[in-house]
C-alpha positions as CSV (number, residue, x, y, z in Angstrom):
1,X,-16.1,-21.0,6.1
2,X,-14.0,-22.0,3.1
3,X,-10.2,-21.4,2.9
4,X,-10.9,-18.6,0.3
5,X,-13.3,-16.9,2.7
6,X,-10.9,-17.2,5.6
7,X,-8.1,-15.7,3.5
8,X,-10.3,-12.9,2.4
9,X,-11.3,-12.1,6.0
10,X,-7.7,-12.2,7.1
11,X,-6.7,-9.7,4.4
12,X,-9.7,-7.5,5.1
13,X,-8.7,-7.5,8.8
14,X,-5.1,-6.5,8.0
15,X,-6.4,-3.6,5.9
16,X,-9.0,-2.5,8.4
17,X,-6.6,-2.6,11.4
18,X,-4.0,-0.3,9.7
19,X,-4.4,3.1,8.2
20,X,-1.5,2.3,5.9
21,X,-0.6,-1.2,4.9
22,X,1.8,-2.4,2.2
23,X,1.7,-6.0,1.0
24,X,5.2,-6.5,-0.3
25,X,8.0,-8.9,-0.9
26,X,10.3,-8.9,2.1
27,X,10.1,-6.5,5.0
28,X,10.3,-2.8,5.4
29,X,13.9,-3.1,6.6
30,X,14.8,-5.8,4.0
31,X,12.7,-5.5,0.8
32,X,13.2,-8.5,-1.5
33,X,12.4,-6.8,-4.8
34,X,13.1,-3.4,-6.3
35,X,9.4,-2.5,-6.6
36,X,8.8,-3.2,-3.0
37,X,11.9,-1.2,-2.1
38,X,10.8,1.8,-4.1
39,X,7.4,1.9,-2.4
40,X,9.0,1.5,1.1
41,X,11.4,4.4,0.2
42,X,8.5,6.6,-0.7
43,X,6.4,5.7,2.4
44,X,9.5,6.2,4.6
45,X,9.9,9.7,3.3
46,X,6.3,10.6,4.1
47,X,5.1,8.7,7.2
48,X,6.9,7.3,10.3
49,X,4.5,4.4,10.9
50,X,2.8,2.0,8.6
51,X,2.3,-1.8,8.5
52,X,3.8,-4.2,6.1
53,X,3.0,-7.8,5.3
54,X,5.7,-10.0,3.7
55,X,3.8,-12.1,1.1
56,X,6.9,-14.3,0.6
57,X,6.3,-15.6,4.1
58,X,2.7,-16.7,3.3
59,X,1.8,-18.1,-0.1
60,X,-1.9,-18.1,0.8
61,X,-1.9,-14.4,1.4
62,X,0.4,-13.8,-1.6
63,X,-2.2,-15.3,-4.0
64,X,-5.2,-14.2,-2.0
65,X,-4.2,-10.5,-2.1
66,X,-4.1,-10.6,-5.9
67,X,-7.7,-11.9,-5.9
68,X,-8.8,-9.5,-3.2
69,X,-7.7,-6.5,-5.1
70,X,-8.1,-7.9,-8.7
71,X,-4.5,-6.6,-9.1
72,X,-1.9,-9.2,-10.4
73,X,1.3,-7.9,-8.9
74,X,3.0,-7.1,-5.6
75,X,3.6,-4.7,-3.9
76,X,0.1,-3.4,-3.1
77,X,-0.6,-0.3,-1.0
78,X,-3.8,0.3,0.9
79,X,-4.5,3.7,2.7
80,X,-7.5,4.0,5.0
81,X,-9.0,0.9,3.5
82,X,-8.6,2.0,-0.1
83,X,-6.5,0.1,-2.6
84,X,-4.1,2.6,-4.0
85,X,-2.1,0.4,-6.4
86,X,1.3,-0.9,-7.1
87,X,4.7,0.6,-7.5
88,X,4.1,2.6,-10.7
89,X,0.9,4.1,-9.4
90,X,2.4,4.9,-6.0
91,X,5.3,6.7,-7.8
92,X,2.9,8.7,-10.0
93,X,0.8,9.7,-7.0
94,X,3.9,10.7,-5.0
95,X,5.2,12.8,-7.9
96,X,1.9,14.6,-8.3
97,X,1.5,15.2,-4.6
98,X,-1.7,13.1,-4.5
99,X,-0.2,10.5,-2.3
100,X,0.6,13.1,0.3
101,X,-3.1,14.1,0.4
102,X,-4.3,10.5,0.5
103,X,-2.1,10.0,3.5
104,X,-3.7,13.1,5.2
105,X,-0.5,15.2,4.9
106,X,-1.9,17.9,2.8
107,X,0.0,19.1,-0.3
108,X,3.7,18.6,-0.5
109,X,6.0,21.7,0.1
110,X,5.8,24.1,-2.7
111,X,2.4,22.9,-4.0
112,X,-0.7,24.9,-3.2
113,X,-3.6,23.2,-1.5
114,X,-6.4,22.3,-3.9
115,X,-9.6,24.2,-3.8
116,X,-13.0,22.5,-4.0
117,X,-13.2,23.4,-7.7
118,X,-9.9,22.0,-8.8
């Protein structure tokens, strides 16, 4: 197995083992960039438990996650195996209430549930 394959398998394992995982700069309790801090703040307001991976602690994963997702920036959020996106996308999904639903929380307070036709 090549180094690239091993890295890909390691990333896939992290994503499969956690319903919600955030690849970020720093840790949940000490984000090292504003974008990572913003996503942590959003997730903290919605869910009590989620996994994080500090890409600053592992350059192989930092570069590998960009190839894995075909997304050039960090942070990167995955929910139930699905790549959600980076900070701007997470902010947009949070504002629209779609992130609540992706996390299995239903619509946010004050927003009606979507019907099958909406």
